[in-house]
N, C-alpha and C positions, 0 to 999 in steps of 0.2 A: 356745799361748795368746797369746804376744806377737804372733805373725803375725796372728791373728784380730783382735786389738785394733788393730793397725796398719791392716788392711783396713777395719775399721769406722770408723776415724778419717778415712781418705781418701775414704770413700764419701760422695757429696753427699747432703745432707739433702733429703728429699722436699719438693716445693714446697707451700706452704700454699694451700689453696683459699679464696679470700675469699668470704664469704657476703654478697652484696650484696642488699639488699632491693629488690624491684621498685618502680619509681617509680609513685606514684599520681597521679591526675589525668589531664589530657589529654596523651597521648603524642605523639611526632612523627608516627606514621602516622595517628593520628586527626585531628591538626591539619591534615595535608596533605589528608586526605579532605574535610574541611569547607571547606578553602581552595579546592579545585577544584570541588566540587559545590555549595557555598553559593550562588554567583551564579546557577547554573543553577536551583536550587530556588527562589530568590527570584523569578527571572523566570517560572518555571512557575506559582508562586502568583499573581503579579500579572497576568500576561497570559493565563493559562488558567483556573485554578480560580476566581478572583474573577469574571471575565466569565461563566463558566458559572453560578455561583451567582446573579449579578445577572440573567442572562437568565431563569433559572427564577423568580426573584422578580418580574420584569416581566410574566411570563406570566399572573399573577393580577391584574393591574391594567389599567385603561384608560390606555394610554400612547401617545397620539397626539401627535406633535411634541415629546415630552419623554421623558427617561429617568429622571425623578424624579417619578413619578405619586403621587397620593394617593387615588385612587378605586379601592377594591377591588371586583372583579367576579367573583371566584371562578374557575370553570371556563368562563366564557363565551367566552374566547379559544380554548380548546381545542374547544368546540362549533363555533365559527365556522370554524376551520381544517379540522375533520373534515367539515364540510358544504360546504366551499369546493370547487367543481368544478375550479378550476384547480390547487389543491394536490393533490387526489386524482388528477387527470390526470397531474400531474408524477410521482407515485408509479408510475403505469402506464408512463410514459416511462422511469423508472429500471429497471423490471422488464424492459422490452425491451432496454435498454442492457446491463444486467447479464447477461441471457440470451445476449447476443452476445459481449460483450467478455471475460467470465470464461473460458469454455471455449476461445475462440480464443487468448487470450493464454497460457493454460496450455499448450495444445498447441504453439504457436509457440515459447515460451521453452524448453520441454522438448526440442523438435526441435533448436533451436539449440545447447542444451547437449550433446546427444548428438553432434551433428556436430563441435563444437569439441573435445569430450573424445576423439574418435577420430582427430583430426588427428595426423599424424606430424611435421609441421613447421609453423612460423609460428603455433603455437597462441596465443601471447601477442598476436600481431598481430590475429588475428580476434576474440579475446576483447575486446580494446580497441575494435575497430571496432563490434562489436555493442553494447557497453556505452556508447559515446560519446554516443548520442542522449539518454541520461538526464540529461546535463549541460545540455541545452537546456530553456528554460522553456516551459511550456504556452502562454503568450501568444505568444511568438515563433513556435513551431511552428504554432499555429493560424492566425496571419496569413500564414505561408508557404503553408499548405494552401489558405487562402481566396483569396489574391491572386495566387498563381502556379500551383500545381499544379491545383487544382480551381476555377479562375476560370470564371465562366459565359460569358465572351466567347470568341471563336474563338482568341484568342492564349494561352489557358490550356493548360498542358502536356497534360492529359488530353484536352481537346477537340481539340488539334492531332493527338494520336496517333489518336484515333477518326476524325478527318477523313481520315486516310490510307486508311481502310477504308470511306469513304463515309457515315459516321454523322454526323447533324446535331448541332449544338452542344447541349449539355445544361446547363440551369440547375441546377447541383448543389445550391445552397443557397437558391434563390428560390422553390421550389414544393414543398409537402409531398406532392404527388401527381404522379408516384410519389416515394416518400421516399428520394431519392438522398442526402439529407443524412446518412443513417446510414452510408453508405460513407465519407464524408469524416470523420465523427467517429470511427468505429471505426479507420480506418487511421492517423489522427494519434495516437490513444491507443496503438495497437499499436507504432508507431515509437518512441514516447517511453518506454514501460515494459517492452517485451519484453526488452531487454538486462539490466535490473535483475533480473528473475526468472530469466533465464538464468544469472546468476552464482550464485543460490541453488541451482539445480538442478546446476550444475557442481560446486559445493562438495560437494553430497550424492553425486554420482557418484564423486568422488575418494575418498570415505570407504567405498565398497563394497569389501569384501575381495576381492581377485582369486582367492582360493581357492574362492570360490563358483562362479565361472565355470569354473575348472579341474575342480571336482567335477562340474559339470553336463556338461562335455565328456566326462568319463570315463563318465558314465551314459548318454551317447548323445544329449544335447540338441543340437539344431542351432543354430549361431550365427545370430542375427537375431531373428525374431519370438518363438521359444520362449524364448530366454534373456532377452529384454526382458520378456516377459509374466510369467515365473515367477521371475525373479531381480531384474532391474533395477527394474521397476515396484513390486513389494512393498517393496524396500529404500528407495524414494523416497516411501513413504506419508506419513511425518511431514512431509517437505518439501512434498509436494503439498497436504496439508491446510493448512499455513501459507500457502502461496501462494494457495490458493483463498480463504481468509479475508481475506488482505490485498487481493486483487483485489475481493472483494465490498465491503469497507469503502471502498476507493478509488472504486468505481463509485457508491456512495451519495454520496460527496463530490465528484463531478464538477461542475465549475463553469467553469473557465477556457475550455476548448474550446467548450462550449455557448454561453457568454456572448459569446465573440469570433467564433465562426463564425455563429451565428444572430442575433446582435445583439438587436433588440427584437421579434422575431417572437413570436407568441402560441402557437406550436406547437413541440414538441420541447424543452420546458423540463424539466430535472431539478429535484428538490426544492430544492436550494440556490439555483438561479437564481430559482425562484418565491418563495422566502423573501426573496431580495435585493430583488425588486420590491415585496414586501409591506411590508418594513420601511423601505426607502429609496426607494420610489416616490413617487407624488403624495400618497398618504395618510400615509405615514410612520407606520404603525401598528406601533410597536415591541412592543406587547403581543402582538398576533396573530403577528408574526414570531417572537417568543421562544417562544410556545406551539408554533408549527410546528417550531422548532428542537428543543424538548424532545421532541415526538412523533417526529421523525426520529431523535434520539439513542436513545430507547427502542426504536425499531424496529430500528436497527442492532445494539444490544446483544442484542435478542431473537433476531434472525436469526443473529447470530454465534454465540451460545450453542447454538442449535438445530443449526446446521450443524457446530459443533465437536463436539457430542455425537453427531451422526449419523456424522461422519467419524472419530470416535475421537481427537480432538485431545487430547494430553497423556496418552493411555493407554499403558501399558507394552507392550513387545513380547510379553510372555508372557500378557497378559490376553486374554480372549475377549469 
């Protein structure tokens, strides 16, 4: 009995668990969240949401040479833009541009990603080289393409190369017939954005389990086209859908290259360039320009939702 009592006396007492009540109110993590996101949200409201709302409001008023109109005209600005031949022609220009740039950029960026992904050495070097053009501005690249590479004089790089084969000088941007300006616009856009989408595809390729390729090899699938068609491409479906949607929206928003390459020509204008001349041209019709911007925004949303539904954007892998 004495031994047991001595052991109990020498045994340390169990530590008491302090019951602390959780602090109420704004915690440290919540405060840090608003500290970092607050300035961004304020800028988003001031420079994005308020201008969008103001533009929608201006579209219902006669707003020539003023952004504070007082004459309400209803949907007249929308009727004016929908019956404007230049605006509808710009939508056709966009359709041609999107039909060229979206599939070509998708194929080129995917090809670059596959090539970089299979490299055994210097993978980081080539990844950086292909991604580097995205750091260049559209304005600077457009001026380089216009004044150096595709200059209409015989000292331009392309005309110099073609001159070696006896081809006469080509006025790449001065004449719509034949429409050589599409080659200039498409190549500068490809050079600027293919590297960015290559990174997206490269990240998706690295997430494909290698066990799928091992199982395919055991089943007799040949490396190359069969594995690409039945394994790689299906695994890239979500990334491909996102890339196509981003490319489509970016094509709708094309402005810098068209404005700097074609200057003030009346042909080859995308919607944003046409709206720029409508709102900031000689008439400065902010109401009609705002109506056109609302029409373009609704068109982008509609096409994006339809394409996302068609391609299965956001759909689970197990859904049919």
